[in-house]
C-alpha positions in Angstrom: 76.2 119.9 107.0 78.6 122.3 108.7 80.5 119.7 111.0 81.3 118.3 107.1 82.5 120.5 106.1 85.3 121.1 109.2 85.8 117.9 108.9 86.9 117.9 105.0 89.3 121.0 106.3 90.7 119.3 108.8 91.5 116.1 107.1 93.1 118.5 104.4 95.4 120.0 107.0 96.6 117.2 108.0 97.6 115.7 105.1 98.7 118.4 104.1 101.4 118.4 106.8 102.6 115.1 106.2 106.4 114.4 106.0 105.8 112.7 102.5 103.7 114.9 100.1 104.5 113.3 97.0 104.8 109.5 95.8 107.6 109.0 93.1 106.8 107.9 89.6 108.4 104.9 89.6 105.9 104.0 92.9 102.6 105.0 90.6 104.0 102.6 88.2 104.6 99.9 90.8 100.6 100.2 91.7 99.5 100.7 88.4 101.3 96.8 87.0 99.7 95.8 90.7 96.4 96.2 89.5 96.6 95.5 86.0 98.3 92.3 87.9 95.0 91.9 90.0 92.9 92.6 86.6 94.7 90.1 84.5 94.3 87.2 87.3 91.0 87.4 87.1 90.2 87.8 83.6 89.8 84.2 82.9 87.6 83.2 85.8 84.3 81.3 85.4 81.4 82.8 86.6 80.0 80.8 89.4 76.6 80.4 89.5 75.2 80.7 93.1 71.4 81.5 92.4 72.0 84.6 93.9 71.5 86.8 91.1 73.3 90.3 92.6 76.6 88.5 93.1 76.3 86.8 89.7 75.7 90.2 87.8 78.3 91.8 90.4 81.0 89.1 88.5 79.6 90.0 84.8 79.5 93.5 85.5 83.1 93.1 86.7 84.5 91.0 83.9 83.0 93.7 81.5 84.7 96.3 82.6 88.3 95.5 83.2 88.7 94.9 79.7 88.7 98.1 79.6 89.8 98.9 82.7 92.9 96.9 81.9 93.8 99.4 78.6 93.2 102.8 80.6 95.6 101.6 83.5 97.5 100.7 80.5 97.5 103.4 78.5 97.9 105.5 81.8 101.3 104.0 82.4 102.8 104.5 78.8 101.7 108.5 80.0 103.4 108.3 83.2 106.6 107.0 81.4 106.8 109.5 78.4 106.7 112.0 81.9 
């Protein structure tokens, strides 16, 4: 457990010493748009019946979660635009 804590502290120290410590609002909005686009791209994909019940369940869950996730990403984007 001690090694893990040291690793986390080391990681925090090295990431805080980078040249660019921030991401611009524009970059954040572009990334949100990209993720919304990926969700929309696969929104109407049919769930392939493969015989692998776990893969099929995973696809079904992805579709169910995708709709509220798009809503949350859109809401987050609107909030960031207002900042």
